[in-house]
Steps between C-alpha positions, in 0.01 A plus 500: 500500500128426529447591135774263389355220711152559359633497142685175566189343649291606197762350266504181708120484488494547122771236457296265718179563306639506146810290548793528266262502206427864577873571501537339157201691363651824633838421343337422165296822511807710586709336227224548240469868588880548486550319168206682338649834611836403351338398172291819490818705548675294225766383748576161346762359266377456141737205456317301770163524326332217316258567214210262447330493161142379516317450169166671537252579226266785584302637208516876442753573773778741416864486597588654834810629674643340812291573807579423863318200650529331837463138598699181525538180305627165627665264254688183600534617860649835400313825561502790256368851564320668208662825389325615182305371202399599148283359226648501151332342194394159631741464793490613861849585628539475879823615664574331835781503754598206719385538862714291736367659820144377433640152444681514837189623683277231350761231567530612864121486538492151345775384736314645798177325403690174445667523843171595663316205346777253592493597869121488527478135400587377849270335753275800562360482149372149571333589830337829399250352246392226741467756781292735283281215378375441855369855540381605155185351358488409132120540471360822358178616338387798295190689601313778325538827688284734294136500407565699183587369157636148519594254233598143561824398333517149364830338422526234237642414164366688203573458134606798302542508127763718343414675178744498213607859460698578186829675570594756241855604424565871476773560245765764562450845349589561135827674591631191675401280202676731256817484714496119506457462123809705415 
């Protein structure tokens, strides 16, 4: 019974210190670990995947097979989890799967922050700055603490001239040119 009470008090202390933000971070971490394990074990439906084609010109880079990657992309409020990618000719193919759980977690965090900020705009927010202003001085000064190497820093506007640097274009390798001519 004492162990249970001590665990509950530790959880209560952590919730008090971190707030619900810690809960949301924990949920996001757990979900990320779970979804990455599912994707590593190939436990997803191929019909739910979305393939992104990104034109990318990299000189002297050969074609590759699909390789597993991890990460997430947000587009128009929707979250996608990266599954695999490959580079073929001049295009990067990225296979993603829609991640609704991440969207729900981020939306819950945004709602929590919105509710928290709405409730804090009551009368206490007006009195706290005036109360603090009476006890905290706004004057401060910097003093040198060492007798070693010192250099005074001067702030001011300086003019800098930018050199014109020619930018050269690197053409694709001869194999790619031969393929385009045909």
